[in-house]
TORPA-4810 file (N, C-alpha, C, O; in nm, 3 decimals):
<nodes>
NODE_1_10.931_9.966_9.074_10.883_9.833_9.112_10.732_9.827_9.095_10.660_9.920_9.131_M
NODE_2_10.685_9.716_9.039_10.542_9.691_9.027_10.515_9.552_9.082_10.608_9.474_9.104_S
NODE_3_10.388_9.520_9.104_10.353_9.387_9.152_10.395_9.280_9.051_10.434_9.170_9.090_L
NODE_4_10.387_9.312_8.923_10.427_9.215_8.822_10.577_9.186_8.829_10.619_9.071_8.823_R
NODE_5_10.657_9.291_8.843_10.802_9.271_8.855_10.835_9.195_8.982_10.919_9.105_8.981_V
NODE_6_10.769_9.231_9.092_10.792_9.163_9.219_10.754_9.015_9.208_10.823_8.930_9.263_L
NODE_7_10.645_8.985_9.139_10.604_8.846_9.122_10.713_8.764_9.055_10.739_8.650_9.095_A
NODE_8_10.778_8.822_8.955_10.887_8.752_8.889_11.005_8.729_8.982_11.069_8.624_8.978_G
NODE_9_11.032_8.827_9.065_11.142_8.813_9.161_11.112_8.704_9.262_11.199_8.624_9.297_E
NODE_10_10.988_8.700_9.310_10.949_8.597_9.407_10.961_8.458_9.345_11.017_8.368_9.406_I
NODE_11_10.910_8.442_9.224_10.912_8.311_9.158_11.054_8.259_9.137_11.076_8.138_9.131_A
NODE_12_11.149_8.350_9.126_11.288_8.311_9.102_11.368_8.295_9.232_11.487_8.262_9.227_A
NODE_13_11.306_8.318_9.346_11.377_8.318_9.474_11.433_8.179_9.507_11.367_8.078_9.485_C
NODE_14_11.556_8.178_9.561_11.619_8.053_9.605_11.686_8.074_9.740_11.792_8.018_9.767_R
NODE_15_11.625_8.155_9.824_11.687_8.191_9.951_11.695_8.076_10.051_11.787_8.072_10.133_R
NODE_16_11.602_7.982_10.045_11.591_7.879_10.149_11.616_7.741_10.089_11.525_7.684_10.028_C
NODE_17_11.735_7.686_10.103_11.770_7.558_10.038_11.675_7.444_10.073_11.642_7.363_9.987_P
NODE_18_11.631_7.436_10.199_11.540_7.327_10.238_11.412_7.332_10.157_11.362_7.229_10.113_R
NODE_19_11.358_7.452_10.137_11.233_7.468_10.066_11.251_7.448_9.915_11.164_7.392_9.849_L
NODE_20_11.363_7.494_9.861_11.392_7.472_9.719_11.395_7.323_9.690_11.339_7.277_9.590_V
NODE_21_11.459_7.247_9.778_11.468_7.102_9.759_11.332_7.037_9.772_11.299_6.945_9.697_A
NODE_22_11.253_7.083_9.867_11.120_7.023_9.887_11.028_7.052_9.769_10.953_6.964_9.726_Y
NODE_23_11.032_7.174_9.717_10.950_7.207_9.600_10.986_7.117_9.481_10.898_7.069_9.410_L
NODE_24_11.115_7.095_9.461_11.158_7.010_9.351_11.106_6.868_9.369_11.065_6.802_9.274_A
NODE_25_11.109_6.820_9.493_11.061_6.685_9.522_10.910_6.674_9.497_10.864_6.578_9.436_E
NODE_26_10.834_6.774_9.546_10.689_6.774_9.526_10.656_6.774_9.376_10.567_6.701_9.332_V
NODE_27_10.727_6.857_9.300_10.700_6.866_9.158_10.741_6.743_9.081_10.688_6.716_8.973_G
NODE_28_10.833_6.667_9.135_10.878_6.545_9.068_10.790_6.424_9.105_10.750_6.348_9.017_R
NODE_29_10.761_6.409_9.233_10.686_6.292_9.280_10.537_6.307_9.251_10.473_6.212_9.206_V
NODE_30_10.482_6.425_9.278_10.342_6.459_9.252_10.246_6.373_9.336_10.285_6.278_9.403_K
NODE_31_10.121_6.410_9.328_10.013_6.333_9.388_9.948_6.252_9.277_9.936_6.299_9.164_K
NODE_32_9.907_6.129_9.308_9.861_6.039_9.203_9.754_6.101_9.114_9.759_6.087_8.992_R
NODE_33_9.658_6.170_9.174_9.549_6.225_9.093_9.594_6.339_9.001_9.522_6.377_8.908_E
NODE_34_9.716_6.392_9.026_9.768_6.502_8.944_9.893_6.460_8.867_9.969_6.545_8.822_F
NODE_35_9.915_6.331_8.852_10.042_6.283_8.796_10.068_6.329_8.654_10.183_6.333_8.610_R
NODE_36_9.961_6.364_8.580_9.980_6.408_8.441_9.997_6.561_8.429_10.014_6.613_8.319_D
NODE_37_9.993_6.631_8.541_10.007_6.776_8.539_10.153_6.817_8.560_10.231_6.744_8.622_E
NODE_38_10.187_6.934_8.508_10.317_6.993_8.535_10.302_7.088_8.653_10.230_7.187_8.645_T
NODE_39_10.370_7.058_8.761_10.359_7.140_8.881_10.435_7.273_8.863_10.538_7.278_8.796_Y
NODE_40_10.382_7.379_8.924_10.451_7.508_8.930_10.584_7.490_9.002_10.689_7.525_8.948_W
NODE_41_10.581_7.437_9.124_10.700_7.398_9.201_10.804_7.508_9.215_10.924_7.482_9.210_A
NODE_42_10.758_7.630_9.231_10.844_7.746_9.256_10.782_7.831_9.365_10.666_7.809_9.400_R
NODE_43_10.854_7.927_9.420_10.791_8.019_9.515_10.671_8.088_9.451_10.671_8.115_9.330_P
NODE_44_10.571_8.118_9.531_10.443_8.164_9.479_10.418_8.311_9.511_10.413_8.348_9.628_L
NODE_45_10.401_8.396_9.409_10.367_8.536_9.432_10.221_8.550_9.477_10.143_8.455_9.470_P
NODE_46_10.186_8.669_9.522_10.047_8.699_9.549_9.970_8.718_9.420_10.028_8.719_9.311_G
NODE_47_9.838_8.735_9.433_9.754_8.747_9.315_9.629_8.827_9.351_9.575_8.815_9.461_S
NODE_48_9.584_8.909_9.256_9.460_8.981_9.279_9.460_9.119_9.218_9.535_9.149_9.126_G
NODE_49_9.373_9.204_9.272_9.350_9.338_9.222_9.458_9.433_9.272_9.472_9.450_9.394_D
NODE_50_9.536_9.497_9.185_9.641_9.589_9.231_9.585_9.714_9.298_9.659_9.788_9.363_P
NODE_51_9.454_9.737_9.283_9.390_9.850_9.351_9.308_9.804_9.473_9.218_9.874_9.519_R
NODE_52_9.342_9.687_9.523_9.266_9.626_9.632_9.269_9.711_9.759_9.370_9.771_9.795_A
NODE_53_9.155_9.712_9.825_9.147_9.771_9.959_9.157_9.665_10.068_9.173_9.697_10.186_R
NODE_54_9.147_9.539_10.028_9.155_9.427_10.123_9.269_9.336_10.082_9.280_9.296_9.966_V
NODE_55_9.353_9.302_10.178_9.464_9.209_10.155_9.441_9.086_10.243_9.429_9.099_10.365_V
NODE_56_9.435_8.970_10.183_9.422_8.844_10.256_9.559_8.777_10.261_9.621_8.754_10.158_V
NODE_57_9.605_8.746_10.382_9.736_8.685_10.400_9.719_8.544_10.456_9.665_8.527_10.565_V
NODE_58_9.765_8.444_10.381_9.763_8.306_10.427_9.898_8.263_10.478_9.991_8.343_10.490_G
NODE_59_9.909_8.134_10.510_10.035_8.081_10.564_10.136_8.053_10.454_10.239_8.120_10.445_L
NODE_60_10.108_7.954_10.370_10.202_7.909_10.267_10.124_7.833_10.161_10.010_7.792_10.187_A
NODE_61_10.182_7.812_10.043_10.111_7.735_9.941_10.091_7.590_9.985_10.176_7.533_10.053_P
NODE_62_9.979_7.531_9.947_9.960_7.388_9.967_10.044_7.313_9.865_10.054_7.355_9.750_A
NODE_63_10.104_7.203_9.907_10.194_7.129_9.818_10.125_7.088_9.688_10.186_7.091_9.581_A
NODE_64_9.998_7.050_9.698_9.926_7.005_9.579_9.813_7.101_9.542_9.722_7.067_9.467_H
NODE_65_9.822_7.223_9.599_9.730_7.331_9.564_9.807_7.437_9.488_9.832_7.423_9.369_G
NODE_66_9.845_7.545_9.557_9.918_7.653_9.492_10.051_7.610_9.434_10.091_7.659_9.328_G
NODE_67_10.121_7.519_9.502_10.250_7.472_9.449_10.230_7.396_9.318_10.321_7.392_9.235_C
NODE_68_10.115_7.337_9.300_10.084_7.266_9.176_10.032_7.360_9.068_10.078_7.357_8.954_R
NODE_69_9.935_7.446_9.104_9.864_7.527_9.005_9.935_7.656_8.969_9.913_7.710_8.860_T
NODE_70_10.020_7.706_9.059_10.090_7.832_9.031_10.009_7.955_9.063_10.045_8.064_9.019_G
NODE_71_9.901_7.941_9.139_9.825_8.058_9.184_9.789_8.038_9.330_9.747_7.930_9.371_R
NODE_72_9.804_8.142_9.407_9.780_8.135_9.550_9.635_8.095_9.579_9.542_8.140_9.513_V
NODE_73_9.618_8.009_9.680_9.487_7.958_9.720_9.408_7.909_9.598_9.299_7.959_9.569_F
NODE_74_9.465_7.811_9.530_9.400_7.753_9.411_9.425_7.603_9.409_9.539_7.558_9.419_T
NODE_75_9.317_7.526_9.397_9.331_7.384_9.371_9.329_7.292_9.491_9.361_7.174_9.477_G
NODE_76_9.290_7.342_9.610_9.277_7.254_9.725_9.154_7.295_9.806_9.086_7.391_9.770_D
NODE_77_9.125_7.224_9.915_9.003_7.249_9.991_9.000_7.388_10.053_8.896_7.453_10.053_D
NODE_78_9.114_7.434_10.105_9.118_7.569_10.164_9.085_7.675_10.060_9.019_7.774_10.091_S
NODE_79_9.130_7.652_9.938_9.105_7.746_9.829_8.955_7.761_9.803_8.906_7.872_9.782_S
NODE_80_8.884_7.650_9.806_8.740_7.656_9.779_8.666_7.725_9.893_8.570_7.799_9.869_Q
NODE_81_8.710_7.702_10.015_8.648_7.768_10.131_8.664_7.919_10.120_8.570_7.994_10.146_F
NODE_82_8.785_7.963_10.082_8.811_8.106_10.067_8.738_8.165_9.947_8.678_8.272_9.959_L
NODE_83_8.742_8.097_9.833_8.678_8.150_9.713_8.529_8.169_9.734_8.472_8.269_9.690_A
NODE_84_8.464_8.075_9.803_8.321_8.089_9.828_8.292_8.211_9.914_8.195_8.284_9.889_R
NODE_85_8.377_8.235_10.016_8.356_8.350_10.103_8.378_8.481_10.027_8.304_8.577_10.046_A
NODE_86_8.479_8.485_9.941_8.506_8.607_9.863_8.394_8.633_9.763_8.354_8.748_9.743_L
NODE_87_8.344_8.529_9.700_8.234_8.545_9.604_8.109_8.597_9.673_8.036_8.679_9.618_H
NODE_88_8.084_8.549_9.792_7.965_8.590_9.867_7.962_8.742_9.891_7.855_8.803_9.885_R
NODE_89_8.079_8.803_9.919_8.082_8.946_9.945_8.110_9.028_9.820_8.126_9.150_9.827_V
NODE_90_8.117_8.962_9.704_8.133_9.033_9.579_8.275_9.064_9.539_8.298_9.149_9.452_G
NODE_91_8.373_8.996_9.601_8.512_9.025_9.570_8.575_8.921_9.478_8.692_8.933_9.441_W
NODE_92_8.499_8.819_9.440_8.546_8.717_9.346_8.437_8.690_9.244_8.318_8.691_9.277_A
NODE_93_8.476_8.666_9.121_8.380_8.649_9.012_8.309_8.514_9.016_8.206_8.495_8.951_S
NODE_94_8.364_8.420_9.092_8.304_8.287_9.101_8.340_8.226_9.237_8.435_8.270_9.300_Q
NODE_95_8.264_8.125_9.282_8.286_8.068_9.415_8.385_7.954_9.419_8.393_7.883_9.520_P
NODE_96_8.462_7.935_9.313_8.561_7.827_9.309_8.694_7.880_9.259_8.701_7.979_9.187_T
NODE_97_8.801_7.811_9.300_8.937_7.846_9.258_9.012_7.716_9.233_9.064_7.655_9.327_S
NODE_98_9.016_7.673_9.108_9.067_7.540_9.077_9.194_7.539_8.993_9.275_7.446_9.004_T
NODE_99_9.214_7.641_8.908_9.330_7.644_8.818_9.357_7.788_8.776_9.270_7.873_8.786_A
NODE_100_9.479_7.814_8.730_9.514_7.950_8.689_9.427_8.002_8.576_9.407_8.123_8.563_R
NODE_101_9.375_7.911_8.493_9.294_7.952_8.378_9.145_7.923_8.399_9.072_7.901_8.302_D
NODE_102_9.100_7.922_8.524_8.960_7.887_8.552_8.863_8.005_8.539_8.743_7.989_8.561_D
NODE_103_8.915_8.123_8.505_8.829_8.239_8.487_8.806_8.321_8.612_8.735_8.422_8.606_G
NODE_104_8.863_8.284_8.724_8.845_8.360_8.848_8.905_8.499_8.835_9.019_8.514_8.792_L
NODE_105_8.828_8.600_8.873_8.876_8.738_8.878_8.847_8.793_9.017_8.736_8.780_9.069_R
NODE_106_8.947_8.855_9.077_8.932_8.914_9.209_8.912_9.064_9.195_8.980_9.129_9.115_L
NODE_107_8.820_9.119_9.274_8.790_9.261_9.272_8.806_9.317_9.413_8.743_9.269_9.507_R
NODE_108_8.890_9.418_9.427_8.910_9.488_9.554_8.979_9.401_9.659_8.980_9.436_9.777_D
NODE_109_9.037_9.289_9.618_9.107_9.203_9.713_9.234_9.148_9.648_9.237_9.118_9.529_V
NODE_110_9.338_9.137_9.728_9.466_9.081_9.686_9.502_8.971_9.786_9.495_8.993_9.907_Y
NODE_111_9.539_8.853_9.736_9.569_8.739_9.822_9.718_8.710_9.817_9.777_8.701_9.710_I
NODE_112_9.778_8.695_9.934_9.921_8.668_9.940_9.952_8.577_10.058_9.861_8.521_10.119_T
NODE_113_10.081_8.561_10.090_10.124_8.458_10.185_10.237_8.508_10.275_10.313_8.598_10.239_L
NODE_114_10.245_8.446_10.392_10.358_8.473_10.481_10.483_8.401_10.432_10.593_8.455_10.443_A
NODE_115_10.466_8.279_10.378_10.577_8.201_10.322_10.540_8.164_10.179_10.427_8.125_10.153_A
NODE_116_10.635_8.175_10.086_10.604_8.159_9.944_10.627_8.019_9.891_10.588_7.988_9.779_R
NODE_117_10.690_7.935_9.971_10.715_7.797_9.929_10.637_7.701_10.018_10.623_7.724_10.139_C
NODE_118_10.586_7.594_9.959_10.523_7.489_10.038_10.629_7.425_10.128_10.727_7.371_10.077_A
NODE_119_10.611_7.430_10.260_10.711_7.372_10.349_10.675_7.228_10.389_10.556_7.194_10.391_P
NODE_120_10.771_7.146_10.420_10.741_7.012_10.471_10.651_7.020_10.594_10.673_7.101_10.684_P
NODE_121_10.550_6.935_10.597_10.453_6.930_10.708_10.384_7.065_10.730_10.329_7.091_10.837_R
NODE_122_10.388_7.151_10.629_10.324_7.282_10.633_10.377_7.369_10.748_10.303_7.448_10.806_N
NODE_123_10.505_7.353_10.779_10.565_7.426_10.891_10.693_7.496_10.847_10.800_7.437_10.853_R
NODE_124_10.685_7.620_10.803_10.807_7.696_10.775_10.880_7.727_10.904_10.817_7.745_11.009_P
NODE_125_11.011_7.733_10.898_11.089_7.768_11.018_11.084_7.919_11.039_11.052_7.994_10.946_T
NODE_126_11.115_7.965_11.160_11.122_8.110_11.182_11.219_8.179_11.087_11.193_8.290_11.042_P
NODE_127_11.331_8.114_11.057_11.430_8.173_10.967_11.373_8.187_10.825_11.397_8.287_10.758_E
NODE_128_11.298_8.086_10.781_11.237_8.092_10.648_11.131_8.200_10.641_11.118_8.267_10.538_E
NODE_129_11.055_8.217_10.746_10.954_8.324_10.749_11.020_8.461_10.745_10.971_8.551_10.677_L
NODE_130_11.130_8.477_10.817_11.201_8.605_10.814_11.258_8.632_10.675_11.257_8.746_10.629_R
NODE_131_11.309_8.527_10.609_11.364_8.544_10.474_11.257_8.586_10.375_11.285_8.657_10.279_A
NODE_132_11.134_8.544_10.399_11.023_8.573_10.308_10.956_8.708_10.337_10.891_8.765_10.249_C
NODE_133_10.973_8.758_10.457_10.898_8.877_10.497_10.917_8.998_10.406_10.820_9.070_10.382_R
NODE_134_11.038_9.024_10.353_11.051_9.141_10.266_10.956_9.141_10.147_10.917_9.247_10.099_P
NODE_135_10.919_9.023_10.100_10.825_9.018_9.987_10.687_9.068_10.030_10.621_9.140_9.956_Y
NODE_136_10.644_9.029_10.148_10.516_9.077_10.198_10.520_9.227_10.225_10.424_9.299_10.196_L
NODE_137_10.632_9.275_10.279_10.648_9.419_10.302_10.633_9.495_10.171_10.562_9.595_10.164_V
NODE_138_10.700_9.447_10.067_10.696_9.518_9.939_10.558_9.511_9.875_10.517_9.606_9.808_R
NODE_139_10.488_9.401_9.893_10.351_9.394_9.842_10.263_9.498_9.911_10.185_9.567_9.846_E
NODE_140_10.275_9.510_10.042_10.196_9.610_10.113_10.229_9.750_10.064_10.140_9.835_10.050_L
NODE_141_10.356_9.775_10.038_10.397_9.906_9.987_10.341_9.932_9.847_10.319_10.048_9.810_E
NODE_142_10.319_9.826_9.771_10.270_9.839_9.633_10.118_9.831_9.624_10.062_9.829_9.514_L
NODE_143_10.052_9.827_9.738_9.905_9.827_9.743_9.859_9.952_9.819_9.815_9.941_9.934_L
NODE_144_9.869_10.068_9.757_9.847_10.194_9.829_9.704_10.215_9.877_9.681_10.295_9.967_P
NODE_145_9.607_10.145_9.820_9.467_10.163_9.861_9.426_10.067_9.972_9.312_10.073_10.019_R
NODE_146_9.516_9.980_10.015_9.481_9.880_10.116_9.437_9.944_10.247_9.502_10.035_10.298_A
NODE_147_9.324_9.897_10.299_9.272_9.948_10.426_9.251_9.838_10.529_9.251_9.864_10.650_R
NODE_148_9.234_9.715_10.482_9.210_9.603_10.573_9.299_9.486_10.533_9.309_9.452_10.416_V
NODE_149_9.362_9.426_10.632_9.436_9.301_10.613_9.364_9.192_10.690_9.338_9.206_10.809_V
NODE_150_9.331_9.082_10.622_9.272_8.966_10.687_9.379_8.859_10.695_9.425_8.809_10.592_I
NODE_151_9.420_8.824_10.816_9.526_8.725_10.837_9.463_8.591_10.870_9.386_8.579_10.965_A
NODE_152_9.496_8.490_10.792_9.440_8.357_10.808_9.535_8.270_10.890_9.626_8.208_10.835_L
NODE_153_9.512_8.266_11.020_9.595_8.186_11.108_9.699_8.267_11.183_9.729_8.380_11.147_G
NODE_154_9.752_8.207_11.289_9.844_8.277_11.379_9.973_8.319_11.308_10.021_8.431_11.328_R
NODE_155_10.030_8.231_11.226_10.155_8.264_11.159_10.135_8.382_11.064_10.217_8.473_11.059_I
NODE_156_10.025_8.380_10.989_9.995_8.491_10.898_9.969_8.619_10.977_10.006_8.728_10.932_A
NODE_157_9.906_8.606_11.093_9.879_8.721_11.180_10.011_8.785_11.224_10.028_8.907_11.213_F
NODE_158_10.103_8.704_11.274_10.232_8.758_11.318_10.311_8.817_11.202_10.374_8.922_11.215_D
NODE_159_10.308_8.749_11.087_10.380_8.799_10.970_10.321_8.932_10.922_10.395_9.021_10.881_A
NODE_160_10.189_8.944_10.929_10.124_9.068_10.885_10.159_9.184_10.977_10.183_9.295_10.931_S
NODE_161_10.162_9.158_11.107_10.200_9.263_11.202_10.342_9.312_11.174_10.368_9.433_11.170_L
NODE_162_10.434_9.218_11.156_10.574_9.255_11.133_10.590_9.329_11.000_10.660_9.429_10.993_A
NODE_163_10.524_9.279_10.895_10.537_9.342_10.764_10.473_9.480_10.762_10.528_9.572_10.702_A
NODE_164_10.359_9.495_10.828_10.293_9.625_10.833_10.381_9.729_10.901_10.389_9.843_10.857_A
NODE_165_10.449_9.689_11.008_10.539_9.781_11.078_10.654_9.821_10.986_10.691_9.939_10.980_A
NODE_166_10.712_9.724_10.914_10.824_9.754_10.826_10.781_9.836_10.705_10.861_9.910_10.648_E
NODE_167_10.655_9.824_10.667_10.603_9.902_10.554_10.562_10.043_10.597_10.520_10.124_10.514_A
NODE_168_10.575_10.073_10.726_10.543_10.207_10.775_10.396_10.228_10.806_10.351_10.342_10.818_G
NODE_169_10.322_10.119_10.819_10.179_10.132_10.849_10.153_10.163_10.995_10.046_10.214_11.030_W
NODE_170_10.248_10.135_11.080_10.227_10.151_11.223_10.223_10.016_11.291_10.205_9.913_11.228_G
NODE_171_10.240_10.020_11.424_10.241_9.897_11.501_10.181_9.924_11.638_10.196_10.034_11.690_A
NODE_172_10.114_9.826_11.697_10.059_9.844_11.832_10.170_9.853_11.935_10.280_9.803_11.913_P
NODE_173_10.142_9.917_12.049_10.242_9.932_12.153_10.282_9.797_12.211_10.397_9.775_12.246_A
NODE_174_10.185_9.706_12.220_10.212_9.571_12.269_10.166_9.470_12.165_10.069_9.494_12.093_R
NODE_175_10.235_9.358_12.159_10.196_9.255_12.064_10.058_9.201_12.099_10.039_9.150_12.210_K
NODE_176_9.961_9.210_12.009_9.826_9.163_12.039_9.817_9.011_12.032_9.895_8.946_11.963_P
NODE_177_9.722_8.957_12.104_9.699_8.813_12.102_9.618_8.774_11.979_9.527_8.846_11.937_A
NODE_178_9.654_8.662_11.922_9.578_8.610_11.808_9.450_8.542_11.856_9.450_8.473_11.958_F
NODE_179_9.345_8.562_11.782_9.219_8.494_11.808_9.126_8.521_11.692_9.136_8.625_11.626_G
NODE_180_9.036_8.430_11.666_8.942_8.451_11.556_8.858_8.575_11.583_8.792_8.585_11.686_H
NODE_181_8.862_8.669_11.490_8.787_8.794_11.504_8.863_8.905_11.573_8.811_9.016_11.586_G
NODE_182_8.985_8.878_11.619_9.065_8.984_11.683_9.098_9.092_11.581_9.118_9.064_11.463_A
NODE_183_9.103_9.217_11.628_9.133_9.330_11.540_9.245_9.415_11.599_9.255_9.432_11.720_E
NODE_184_9.327_9.468_11.510_9.440_9.552_11.551_9.442_9.675_11.461_9.438_9.662_11.338_V
NODE_185_9.449_9.792_11.519_9.463_9.915_11.441_9.609_9.932_11.400_9.700_9.919_11.482_E
NODE_186_9.629_9.961_11.273_9.764_9.986_11.218_9.760_10.122_11.151_9.752_10.132_11.028_L
NODE_187_9.767_10.225_11.230_9.751_10.359_11.175_9.612_10.375_11.118_9.513_10.359_11.189_G
NODE_188_9.604_10.407_10.989_9.474_10.425_10.924_9.416_10.293_10.874_9.310_10.293_10.810_A
NODE_189_9.483_10.183_10.901_9.440_10.053_10.851_9.403_9.961_10.965_9.430_9.991_11.082_R
NODE_190_9.342_9.847_10.932_9.298_9.753_11.033_9.338_9.611_10.995_9.321_9.570_10.880_R
NODE_191_9.390_9.537_11.093_9.421_9.396_11.076_9.311_9.316_11.144_9.281_9.339_11.261_L
NODE_192_9.252_9.222_11.071_9.147_9.136_11.124_9.196_8.992_11.117_9.242_8.947_11.012_V
NODE_193_9.186_8.920_11.227_9.237_8.783_11.235_9.126_8.680_11.215_9.012_8.700_11.257_A
NODE_194_9.162_8.572_11.149_9.072_8.459_11.130_9.148_8.329_11.148_9.268_8.323_11.123_S
NODE_195_9.077_8.226_11.193_9.137_8.094_11.184_9.161_8.062_11.036_9.089_8.109_10.949_Y
NODE_196_9.263_7.982_11.010_9.294_7.943_10.873_9.190_7.842_10.824_9.150_7.754_10.899_H
NODE_197_9.146_7.854_10.698_9.047_7.758_10.646_9.109_7.625_10.605_9.080_7.573_10.497_P
NODE_198_9.193_7.570_10.690_9.253_7.441_10.663_9.149_7.332_10.684_9.049_7.351_10.753_S
NODE_199_9.173_7.218_10.623_9.081_7.106_10.640_9.070_7.067_10.787_8.962_7.030_10.833_R
NODE_200_9.180_7.075_10.860_9.178_7.042_11.002_9.081_7.131_11.078_9.009_7.084_11.166_Q
NODE_201_9.077_7.260_11.044_8.988_7.352_11.114_8.843_7.341_11.066_8.750_7.345_11.147_N
NODE_202_8.824_7.326_10.934_8.688_7.325_10.882_8.618_7.191_10.905_8.497_7.188_10.929_T
NODE_203_8.693_7.081_10.900_8.631_6.951_10.921_8.595_6.925_11.066_8.503_6.848_11.095_N
NODE_204_8.666_6.989_11.158_8.639_6.971_11.301_8.538_7.070_11.355_8.494_7.057_11.469_T
NODE_205_8.501_7.170_11.275_8.408_7.271_11.322_8.473_7.385_11.398_8.404_7.474_11.448_G
NODE_206_8.607_7.383_11.408_8.675_7.497_11.472_8.649_7.625_11.393_8.637_7.733_11.450_K
NODE_207_8.641_7.610_11.260_8.607_7.722_11.172_8.487_7.680_11.087_8.499_7.590_11.004_L
NODE_208_8.374_7.744_11.107_8.255_7.717_11.028_8.241_7.821_10.917_8.308_7.924_10.919_T
NODE_209_8.155_7.792_10.821_8.131_7.889_10.714_8.077_8.020_10.772_8.115_8.128_10.727_R
NODE_210_7.991_8.010_10.870_7.934_8.131_10.930_8.043_8.214_10.998_8.043_8.336_10.986_A
NODE_211_8.134_8.148_11.068_8.244_8.220_11.132_8.332_8.289_11.030_8.374_8.403_11.049_M
NODE_212_8.359_8.218_10.921_8.446_8.275_10.816_8.375_8.390_10.745_8.436_8.493_10.719_F
NODE_213_8.249_8.372_10.715_8.172_8.479_10.651_8.170_8.605_10.737_8.175_8.717_10.685_D
NODE_214_8.164_8.587_10.867_8.159_8.703_10.958_8.285_8.788_10.947_8.279_8.910_10.961_A
NODE_215_8.399_8.724_10.922_8.524_8.798_10.906_8.516_8.889_10.784_8.556_9.006_10.791_I
NODE_216_8.465_8.838_10.675_8.457_8.917_10.551_8.346_9.022_10.558_8.358_9.129_10.498_F
NODE_217_8.241_8.991_10.630_8.139_9.093_10.655_8.198_9.208_10.736_8.168_9.325_10.710_D
NODE_218_8.281_9.175_10.833_8.344_9.278_10.914_8.440_9.363_10.830_8.444_9.486_10.845_R
NODE_219_8.517_9.300_10.743_8.607_9.374_10.656_8.528_9.468_10.566_8.567_9.583_10.548_A
NODE_220_8.419_9.421_10.511_8.336_9.506_10.425_8.278_9.622_10.503_8.267_9.733_10.451_R
NODE_221_8.241_9.599_10.629_8.187_9.707_10.711_8.293_9.813_10.740_8.263_9.933_10.743_A
NODE_222_8.417_9.769_10.761_8.526_9.865_10.784_8.544_9.955_10.662_8.564_10.075_10.675_I
NODE_223_8.535_9.896_10.544_8.552_9.974_10.422_8.441_10.078_10.405_8.461_10.181_10.341_L
NODE_224_8.325_10.050_10.461_8.212_10.139_10.446_8.210_10.252_10.546_8.125_10.342_10.537_E
NODE_225_8.302_10.251_10.643_8.305_10.359_10.743_8.390_10.476_10.693_8.405_10.576_10.764_T
</nodes>
């Protein structure tokens, strides 16, 4: 198994009928500003450096972001917030993420998701998250150099904890509370939590650029120890 083979398996997944139907609808109806584009409209694999020491885990593809472009965290406001932060610490070749062919290259970081399909109202069900978890487990297993996981939001935090345990990384004795900047030791690795860079969080000031940058500075500091 390789990340490339796994990506093909993820893209072909049809485990969740509700999500399969929703993806088809999104790809057919489209958003007016993207009406001339062909949407990806399939489950979305992770993307990045196969030798990454940092794994970023988000919630799910945006209906008109990753679900449209076919690359995780690409083509919407959250994508730009993340790309700028990654570029600042030297893990992205440019501060924008707009399309699969935009020239973005990730170094030492791999970006993936708790849920691979854009869900209605951005809310995957617990059953859908459980169905998707094996993909995250296998990605962690295929990233042998990973030392830090950055979880964007509570759902990604919980999914990362569960997947890390199933991948044999270790698990805390008690379930830790989610909070921006919270850290959890997973054997020789570390999970760092962040608020998700959603428009709701960034526009209201719940998550500022400085707060987000601090998460990536902390991840870089962990790598240097």
